[in-house]
N, CA, C and O atoms as CSV, one atom per row, in Angstrom:
chain,resi,resn,atom,element,x,y,z
A,1,MET,N,N,4.322,6.034,21.994
A,1,MET,CA,C,5.050,5.435,20.898
A,1,MET,C,C,4.455,5.847,19.560
A,1,MET,O,O,5.195,6.092,18.607
A,2,LEU,N,N,3.140,5.928,19.474
A,2,LEU,CA,C,2.497,6.300,18.217
A,2,LEU,C,C,2.896,7.708,17.791
A,2,LEU,O,O,3.036,7.982,16.599
A,3,LYS,N,N,3.077,8.598,18.757
A,3,LYS,CA,C,3.462,9.962,18.429
A,3,LYS,C,C,4.861,10.008,17.815
A,3,LYS,O,O,5.099,10.790,16.894
A,4,THR,N,N,5.779,9.195,18.303
A,4,THR,CA,C,7.131,9.175,17.743
A,4,THR,C,C,7.146,8.538,16.370
A,4,THR,O,O,7.917,8.961,15.508
A,5,ILE,N,N,6.312,7.528,16.140
A,5,ILE,CA,C,6.239,6.917,14.807
A,5,ILE,C,C,5.656,7.907,13.814
A,5,ILE,O,O,6.140,8.019,12.688
A,6,ARG,N,N,4.624,8.621,14.223
A,6,ARG,CA,C,3.965,9.557,13.316
A,6,ARG,C,C,4.899,10.699,12.936
A,6,ARG,O,O,4.848,11.193,11.810
A,7,LEU,N,N,5.742,11.118,13.859
A,7,LEU,CA,C,6.624,12.244,13.599
A,7,LEU,C,C,7.944,11.834,12.952
A,7,LEU,O,O,8.694,12.703,12.509
A,8,SER,N,N,8.252,10.542,12.885
A,8,SER,CA,C,9.497,10.128,12.266
A,8,SER,C,C,9.380,10.250,10.747
A,8,SER,O,O,8.289,10.414,10.201
A,9,ALA,N,N,10.525,10.164,10.088
A,9,ALA,CA,C,10.547,10.322,8.633
A,9,ALA,C,C,9.783,9.208,7.920
A,9,ALA,O,O,9.197,9.440,6.863
A,10,TRP,N,N,9.784,8.015,8.481
A,10,TRP,CA,C,9.137,6.882,7.837
A,10,TRP,C,C,7.840,6.480,8.538
A,10,TRP,O,O,7.332,5.384,8.307
A,11,GLY,N,N,7.305,7.340,9.381
A,11,GLY,CA,C,6.117,7.003,10.153
A,11,GLY,C,C,4.903,6.663,9.313
A,11,GLY,O,O,4.214,5.682,9.593
A,12,MET,N,N,4.630,7.450,8.296
A,12,MET,CA,C,3.468,7.179,7.446
A,12,MET,C,C,3.628,5.868,6.680
A,12,MET,O,O,2.652,5.156,6.445
A,13,GLN,N,N,4.861,5.555,6.295
A,13,GLN,CA,C,5.092,4.304,5.584
A,13,GLN,C,C,4.858,3.111,6.508
A,13,GLN,O,O,4.265,2.111,6.101
A,14,TYR,N,N,5.328,3.219,7.755
A,14,TYR,CA,C,5.091,2.141,8.712
A,14,TYR,C,C,3.597,1.944,8.957
A,14,TYR,O,O,3.105,0.816,8.968
A,15,LEU,N,N,2.893,3.035,9.152
A,15,LEU,CA,C,1.446,2.938,9.380
A,15,LEU,C,C,0.724,2.380,8.161
A,15,LEU,O,O,-0.258,1.649,8.296
A,16,SER,N,N,1.204,2.722,6.982
A,16,SER,CA,C,0.595,2.221,5.759
A,16,SER,C,C,0.811,0.715,5.606
A,16,SER,O,O,-0.084,0.000,5.156
A,17,ILE,N,N,1.983,0.242,5.975
A,17,ILE,CA,C,2.243,-1.200,5.919
A,17,ILE,C,C,1.381,-1.933,6.946
A,17,ILE,O,O,0.835,-2.995,6.650
A,18,VAL,N,N,1.259,-1.378,8.133
A,18,VAL,CA,C,0.404,-1.990,9.162
A,18,VAL,C,C,-1.050,-2.014,8.684
A,18,VAL,O,O,-1.757,-2.999,8.897
A,19,PHE,N,N,-1.497,-0.933,8.039
A,19,PHE,CA,C,-2.855,-0.892,7.505
A,19,PHE,C,C,-3.048,-1.965,6.439
A,19,PHE,O,O,-4.086,-2.627,6.415
A,20,SER,N,N,-2.072,-2.147,5.564
A,20,SER,CA,C,-2.173,-3.175,4.526
A,20,SER,C,C,-2.251,-4.569,5.133
A,20,SER,O,O,-3.047,-5.399,4.693
A,21,LEU,N,N,-1.433,-4.824,6.135
A,21,LEU,CA,C,-1.482,-6.130,6.787
A,21,LEU,C,C,-2.810,-6.337,7.514
A,21,LEU,O,O,-3.328,-7.454,7.559
A,22,THR,N,N,-3.355,-5.275,8.074
A,22,THR,CA,C,-4.665,-5.363,8.730
A,22,THR,C,C,-5.753,-5.669,7.702
A,22,THR,O,O,-6.654,-6.465,7.966
A,23,CYS,N,N,-5.669,-5.046,6.549
A,23,CYS,CA,C,-6.647,-5.330,5.477
A,23,CYS,C,C,-6.537,-6.775,5.021
A,23,CYS,O,O,-7.552,-7.433,4.791
A,24,LEU,N,N,-5.309,-7.274,4.888
A,24,LEU,CA,C,-5.123,-8.669,4.498
A,24,LEU,C,C,-5.715,-9.610,5.542
A,24,LEU,O,O,-6.349,-10.608,5.200
A,25,ALA,N,N,-5.505,-9.287,6.807
A,25,ALA,CA,C,-6.090,-10.106,7.876
A,25,ALA,C,C,-7.614,-10.039,7.843
A,25,ALA,O,O,-8.287,-11.045,8.064
A,26,ALA,N,N,-8.157,-8.858,7.568
A,26,ALA,CA,C,-9.618,-8.716,7.496
A,26,ALA,C,C,-10.202,-9.546,6.357
A,26,ALA,O,O,-11.245,-10.181,6.517
A,27,ILE,N,N,-9.533,-9.539,5.215
A,27,ILE,CA,C,-10.009,-10.352,4.091
A,27,ILE,C,C,-9.951,-11.833,4.449
A,27,ILE,O,O,-10.880,-12.586,4.156
A,28,THR,N,N,-8.868,-12.243,5.075
A,28,THR,CA,C,-8.717,-13.644,5.463
A,28,THR,C,C,-9.799,-14.056,6.458
A,28,THR,O,O,-10.386,-15.131,6.334
A,29,ILE,N,N,-10.055,-13.217,7.424
A,29,ILE,CA,C,-11.083,-13.525,8.428
A,29,ILE,C,C,-12.472,-13.573,7.794
A,29,ILE,O,O,-13.268,-14.463,8.096
A,30,LEU,N,N,-12.758,-12.606,6.909
A,30,LEU,CA,C,-14.064,-12.606,6.236
A,30,LEU,C,C,-14.268,-13.868,5.414
A,30,LEU,O,O,-15.322,-14.500,5.487
A,31,LEU,N,N,-13.267,-14.228,4.640
A,31,LEU,CA,C,-13.416,-15.407,3.785
A,31,LEU,C,C,-13.484,-16.691,4.600
A,31,LEU,O,O,-14.209,-17.617,4.236
A,32,LYS,N,N,-12.741,-16.754,5.692
A,32,LYS,CA,C,-12.802,-17.940,6.542
A,32,LYS,C,C,-14.159,-18.035,7.247
A,32,LYS,O,O,-14.722,-19.123,7.370
A,33,TYR,N,N,-14.679,-16.901,7.706
A,33,TYR,CA,C,-15.956,-16.899,8.424
A,33,TYR,C,C,-17.113,-17.288,7.504
A,33,TYR,O,O,-18.006,-18.027,7.918
A,34,PHE,N,N,-17.108,-16.803,6.272
A,34,PHE,CA,C,-18.220,-17.062,5.353
A,34,PHE,C,C,-17.972,-18.241,4.419
A,34,PHE,O,O,-18.719,-18.431,3.459
A,35,ASP,N,N,-16.941,-19.032,4.683
A,35,ASP,CA,C,-16.654,-20.211,3.863
A,35,ASP,C,C,-17.760,-21.244,4.058
A,35,ASP,O,O,-18.047,-21.652,5.183
A,36,GLY,N,N,-18.368,-21.658,2.970
A,36,GLY,CA,C,-19.424,-22.661,3.027
A,36,GLY,C,C,-20.795,-22.116,3.383
A,36,GLY,O,O,-21.772,-22.865,3.378
A,37,GLU,N,N,-20.891,-20.839,3.688
A,37,GLU,CA,C,-22.174,-20.216,4.018
A,37,GLU,C,C,-22.899,-19.816,2.728
A,37,GLU,O,O,-22.258,-19.589,1.701
A,38,PRO,N,N,-24.209,-19.733,2.779
A,38,PRO,CA,C,-24.931,-19.253,1.596
A,38,PRO,C,C,-24.644,-17.771,1.354
A,38,PRO,O,O,-24.331,-17.023,2.280
A,39,ALA,N,N,-24.755,-17.369,0.102
A,39,ALA,CA,C,-24.491,-15.973,-0.263
A,39,ALA,C,C,-25.497,-15.056,0.429
A,39,ALA,O,O,-26.665,-15.408,0.590
A,40,PHE,N,N,-25.036,-13.893,0.829
A,40,PHE,CA,C,-25.911,-12.952,1.515
A,40,PHE,C,C,-25.848,-11.602,0.803
A,40,PHE,O,O,-24.907,-11.311,0.065
A,41,ALA,N,N,-26.855,-10.803,1.041
A,41,ALA,CA,C,-26.878,-9.431,0.531
A,41,ALA,C,C,-27.519,-8.578,1.619
A,41,ALA,O,O,-28.733,-8.614,1.820
A,42,TRP,N,N,-26.699,-7.824,2.304
A,42,TRP,CA,C,-27.157,-6.964,3.379
A,42,TRP,C,C,-27.270,-5.548,2.853
A,42,TRP,O,O,-26.254,-4.873,2.689
A,43,GLN,N,N,-28.463,-5.087,2.588
A,43,GLN,CA,C,-28.759,-3.774,2.017
A,43,GLN,C,C,-27.940,-3.517,0.752
A,43,GLN,O,O,-27.417,-2.421,0.552
A,44,GLY,N,N,-27.837,-4.525,-0.085
A,44,GLY,CA,C,-27.135,-4.398,-1.357
A,44,GLY,C,C,-25.647,-4.642,-1.276
A,44,GLY,O,O,-24.962,-4.592,-2.297
A,45,ILE,N,N,-25.121,-4.908,-0.083
A,45,ILE,CA,C,-23.687,-5.159,0.076
A,45,ILE,C,C,-23.467,-6.660,0.186
A,45,ILE,O,O,-24.026,-7.324,1.060
A,46,THR,N,N,-22.649,-7.178,-0.709
A,46,THR,CA,C,-22.351,-8.608,-0.697
A,46,THR,C,C,-20.924,-8.826,-0.207
A,46,THR,O,O,-20.169,-7.878,0.007
A,47,LEU,N,N,-20.578,-10.084,-0.038
A,47,LEU,CA,C,-19.226,-10.437,0.398
A,47,LEU,C,C,-18.201,-10.001,-0.653
A,47,LEU,O,O,-17.116,-9.536,-0.304
A,48,ASN,N,N,-18.535,-10.147,-1.917
A,48,ASN,CA,C,-17.625,-9.737,-2.986
A,48,ASN,C,C,-17.334,-8.240,-2.929
A,48,ASN,O,O,-16.195,-7.820,-3.137
A,49,ILE,N,N,-18.338,-7.449,-2.652
A,49,ILE,CA,C,-18.144,-5.998,-2.555
A,49,ILE,C,C,-17.252,-5.664,-1.372
A,49,ILE,O,O,-16.365,-4.818,-1.485
A,50,MET,N,N,-17.475,-6.317,-0.242
A,50,MET,CA,C,-16.654,-6.050,0.939
A,50,MET,C,C,-15.193,-6.409,0.695
A,50,MET,O,O,-14.299,-5.636,1.038
A,51,VAL,N,N,-14.946,-7.573,0.107
A,51,VAL,CA,C,-13.574,-8.000,-0.179
A,51,VAL,C,C,-12.937,-7.069,-1.201
A,51,VAL,O,O,-11.757,-6.741,-1.080
A,52,SER,N,N,-13.687,-6.644,-2.190
A,52,SER,CA,C,-13.170,-5.738,-3.205
A,52,SER,C,C,-12.754,-4.396,-2.619
A,52,SER,O,O,-11.683,-3.883,-2.943
A,53,ILE,N,N,-13.587,-3.828,-1.766
A,53,ILE,CA,C,-13.267,-2.534,-1.155
A,53,ILE,C,C,-12.029,-2.646,-0.268
A,53,ILE,O,O,-11.155,-1.780,-0.300
A,54,ILE,N,N,-11.962,-3.702,0.511
A,54,ILE,CA,C,-10.803,-3.877,1.399
A,54,ILE,C,C,-9.533,-4.104,0.583
A,54,ILE,O,O,-8.474,-3.587,0.939
A,55,SER,N,N,-9.621,-4.867,-0.503
A,55,SER,CA,C,-8.423,-5.131,-1.304
A,55,SER,C,C,-7.944,-3.877,-2.033
A,55,SER,O,O,-6.740,-3.690,-2.205
A,56,VAL,N,N,-8.859,-3.024,-2.460
A,56,VAL,CA,C,-8.453,-1.761,-3.090
A,56,VAL,C,C,-7.741,-0.864,-2.075
A,56,VAL,O,O,-6.743,-0.224,-2.405
A,57,ALA,N,N,-8.247,-0.817,-0.858
A,57,ALA,CA,C,-7.585,-0.027,0.189
A,57,ALA,C,C,-6.201,-0.595,0.484
A,57,ALA,O,O,-5.250,0.161,0.682
A,58,MET,N,N,-6.083,-1.903,0.515
A,58,MET,CA,C,-4.790,-2.539,0.771
A,58,MET,C,C,-3.803,-2.228,-0.342
A,58,MET,O,O,-2.651,-1.890,-0.071
A,59,LYS,N,N,-4.242,-2.336,-1.592
A,59,LYS,CA,C,-3.353,-2.053,-2.722
A,59,LYS,C,C,-2.942,-0.587,-2.763
A,59,LYS,O,O,-1.801,-0.272,-3.102
A,60,ALA,N,N,-3.848,0.299,-2.424
A,60,ALA,CA,C,-3.517,1.727,-2.432
A,60,ALA,C,C,-2.462,2.055,-1.382
A,60,ALA,O,O,-1.539,2.824,-1.652
A,61,SER,N,N,-2.586,1.487,-0.197
A,61,SER,CA,C,-1.598,1.782,0.835
A,61,SER,C,C,-0.247,1.154,0.507
A,61,SER,O,O,0.789,1.740,0.821
A,62,LEU,N,N,-0.233,-0.019,-0.116
A,62,LEU,CA,C,1.038,-0.607,-0.532
A,62,LEU,C,C,1.669,0.179,-1.675
A,62,LEU,O,O,2.892,0.311,-1.733
A,63,THR,N,N,0.867,0.691,-2.567
A,63,THR,CA,C,1.393,1.507,-3.658
A,63,THR,C,C,2.041,2.772,-3.121
A,63,THR,O,O,3.070,3.211,-3.634
A,64,TYR,N,N,1.451,3.355,-2.102
A,64,TYR,CA,C,2.033,4.541,-1.470
A,64,TYR,C,C,3.428,4.233,-0.923
A,64,TYR,O,O,4.360,5.013,-1.117
A,65,VAL,N,N,3.568,3.109,-0.248
A,65,VAL,CA,C,4.861,2.741,0.329
A,65,VAL,C,C,5.888,2.490,-0.769
A,65,VAL,O,O,7.029,2.940,-0.661
A,66,VAL,N,N,5.502,1.787,-1.812
A,66,VAL,CA,C,6.436,1.485,-2.894
A,66,VAL,C,C,6.902,2.757,-3.593
A,66,VAL,O,O,8.088,2.887,-3.896
A,67,THR,N,N,6.003,3.692,-3.855
A,67,THR,CA,C,6.412,4.925,-4.524
A,67,THR,C,C,7.311,5.775,-3.635
A,67,THR,O,O,8.239,6.413,-4.132
A,68,GLU,N,N,7.056,5.796,-2.339
A,68,GLU,CA,C,7.935,6.538,-1.436
A,68,GLU,C,C,9.322,5.916,-1.390
A,68,GLU,O,O,10.324,6.630,-1.369
A,69,CYS,N,N,9.385,4.600,-1.376
A,69,CYS,CA,C,10.686,3.924,-1.373
A,69,CYS,C,C,11.434,4.154,-2.680
A,69,CYS,O,O,12.652,4.336,-2.669
A,70,MET,N,N,10.725,4.148,-3.807
A,70,MET,CA,C,11.374,4.418,-5.090
A,70,MET,C,C,11.888,5.846,-5.161
A,70,MET,O,O,12.962,6.090,-5.712
A,71,ALA,N,N,11.148,6.778,-4.619
A,71,ALA,CA,C,11.598,8.169,-4.611
A,71,ALA,C,C,12.861,8.319,-3.766
A,71,ALA,O,O,13.782,9.042,-4.147
A,72,GLN,N,N,12.906,7.646,-2.631
A,72,GLN,CA,C,14.097,7.692,-1.788
A,72,GLN,C,C,15.271,7.016,-2.486
A,72,GLN,O,O,16.399,7.504,-2.425
A,73,TRP,N,N,15.006,5.897,-3.148
A,73,TRP,CA,C,16.051,5.161,-3.857
A,73,TRP,C,C,16.654,6.013,-4.975
A,73,TRP,O,O,17.854,5.939,-5.238
A,74,LYS,N,N,15.829,6.813,-5.622
A,74,LYS,CA,C,16.310,7.689,-6.692
A,74,LYS,C,C,17.397,8.620,-6.174
A,74,LYS,O,O,18.443,8.770,-6.805
A,75,TRP,N,N,17.152,9.245,-5.031
A,75,TRP,CA,C,18.136,10.183,-4.495
A,75,TRP,C,C,19.371,9.472,-3.992
A,75,TRP,O,O,20.476,9.995,-4.133
A,76,ILE,N,N,19.218,8.295,-3.411
A,76,ILE,CA,C,20.380,7.529,-2.959
A,76,ILE,C,C,21.228,7.121,-4.152
A,76,ILE,O,O,22.455,7.208,-4.100
A,77,LEU,N,N,20.592,6.681,-5.216
A,77,LEU,CA,C,21.303,6.233,-6.409
A,77,LEU,C,C,22.116,7.356,-7.037
A,77,LEU,O,O,23.250,7.131,-7.458
A,78,PHE,N,N,21.569,8.539,-7.107
A,78,PHE,CA,C,22.255,9.640,-7.784
A,78,PHE,C,C,23.231,10.382,-6.892
A,78,PHE,O,O,24.035,11.159,-7.406
A,79,THR,N,N,23.205,10.187,-5.606
A,79,THR,CA,C,24.209,10.816,-4.745
A,79,THR,C,C,25.425,9.925,-4.556
A,79,THR,O,O,26.489,10.418,-4.182
A,80,THR,N,N,25.297,8.613,-4.807
A,80,THR,CA,C,26.429,7.708,-4.608
A,80,THR,C,C,27.303,7.564,-5.845
A,80,THR,O,O,28.507,7.344,-5.714
A,81,GLU,N,N,26.741,7.680,-7.035
A,81,GLU,CA,C,27.529,7.531,-8.262
A,81,GLU,C,C,26.965,8.423,-9.357
A,81,GLU,O,O,25.812,8.851,-9.310
A,82,GLU,N,N,27.797,8.684,-10.324
A,82,GLU,CA,C,27.384,9.560,-11.421
A,82,GLU,C,C,26.597,8.761,-12.457
A,82,GLU,O,O,27.046,7.714,-12.925
A,83,LYS,N,N,25.434,9.265,-12.803
A,83,LYS,CA,C,24.535,8.615,-13.765
A,83,LYS,C,C,24.119,9.641,-14.804
A,83,LYS,O,O,24.156,10.843,-14.540
A,84,PRO,N,N,23.718,9.172,-15.999
A,84,PRO,CA,C,23.202,10.119,-16.989
A,84,PRO,C,C,21.856,10.695,-16.549
A,84,PRO,O,O,21.090,10.021,-15.861
A,85,PRO,N,N,21.564,11.939,-16.940
A,85,PRO,CA,C,20.304,12.581,-16.514
A,85,PRO,C,C,19.047,11.855,-16.974
A,85,PRO,O,O,18.000,11.983,-16.339
A,86,ILE,N,N,19.127,11.099,-18.059
A,86,ILE,CA,C,17.941,10.389,-18.540
A,86,ILE,C,C,17.491,9.325,-17.535
A,86,ILE,O,O,16.300,9.035,-17.429
A,87,ASP,N,N,18.450,8.741,-16.793
A,87,ASP,CA,C,18.090,7.763,-15.770
A,87,ASP,C,C,17.287,8.419,-14.651
A,87,ASP,O,O,16.348,7.822,-14.124
A,88,PHE,N,N,17.653,9.634,-14.292
A,88,PHE,CA,C,16.914,10.371,-13.264
A,88,PHE,C,C,15.480,10.596,-13.724
A,88,PHE,O,O,14.537,10.431,-12.950
A,89,ASP,N,N,15.324,10.972,-14.983
A,89,ASP,CA,C,13.982,11.215,-15.535
A,89,ASP,C,C,13.153,9.936,-15.561
A,89,ASP,O,O,11.960,9.965,-15.256
A,90,ARG,N,N,13.770,8.820,-15.922
A,90,ARG,CA,C,13.047,7.553,-15.975
A,90,ARG,C,C,12.558,7.123,-14.583
A,90,ARG,O,O,11.411,6.708,-14.417
A,91,ILE,N,N,13.435,7.228,-13.603
A,91,ILE,CA,C,13.038,6.856,-12.237
A,91,ILE,C,C,11.988,7.810,-11.720
A,91,ILE,O,O,11.037,7.392,-11.060
A,92,ASP,N,N,12.150,9.087,-12.013
A,92,ASP,CA,C,11.175,10.068,-11.555
A,92,ASP,C,C,9.812,9.820,-12.192
A,92,ASP,O,O,8.785,9.988,-11.535
A,93,SER,N,N,9.792,9.427,-13.448
A,93,SER,CA,C,8.522,9.115,-14.111
A,93,SER,C,C,7.876,7.871,-13.502
A,93,SER,O,O,6.653,7.803,-13.389
A,94,ALA,N,N,8.679,6.901,-13.113
A,94,ALA,CA,C,8.144,5.677,-12.506
A,94,ALA,C,C,7.524,5.985,-11.141
A,94,ALA,O,O,6.526,5.372,-10.763
A,95,VAL,N,N,8.098,6.913,-10.415
A,95,VAL,CA,C,7.564,7.262,-9.110
A,95,VAL,C,C,6.243,8.004,-9.236
A,95,VAL,O,O,5.376,7.873,-8.371
A,96,ARG,N,N,6.080,8.763,-10.278
A,96,ARG,CA,C,4.875,9.575,-10.446
A,96,ARG,C,C,3.677,8.774,-10.948
A,96,ARG,O,O,2.545,9.247,-10.850
A,97,GLY,N,N,3.896,7.593,-11.474
A,97,GLY,CA,C,2.766,6.765,-11.910
A,97,GLY,C,C,2.951,6.286,-13.323
A,97,GLY,O,O,3.967,6.577,-13.954
A,98,PRO,N,N,1.972,5.546,-13.834
A,98,PRO,CA,C,2.099,4.969,-15.180
A,98,PRO,C,C,2.046,6.026,-16.275
A,98,PRO,O,O,2.140,5.695,-17.457
């Protein structure tokens, strides 16, 4: 099944969403496990650093999915109805980043 998901058109997006949900679960488990515990520092790594790294990975994978969906939406929008070219440029700029 994993091979068919990876080779499908939306396979990377599905895997990215699953990764984001896994990161969210990891953050939830970490915070629940260390709730009420004294602060720790394991070789310079604290709970805040771990949560920060996981949340950045989660946001990056969600951003990837959103930009791919916006890029697909751009082509759907312009093939179904006639729009001015400036709208295409605006959507294309939004997909490429800030």
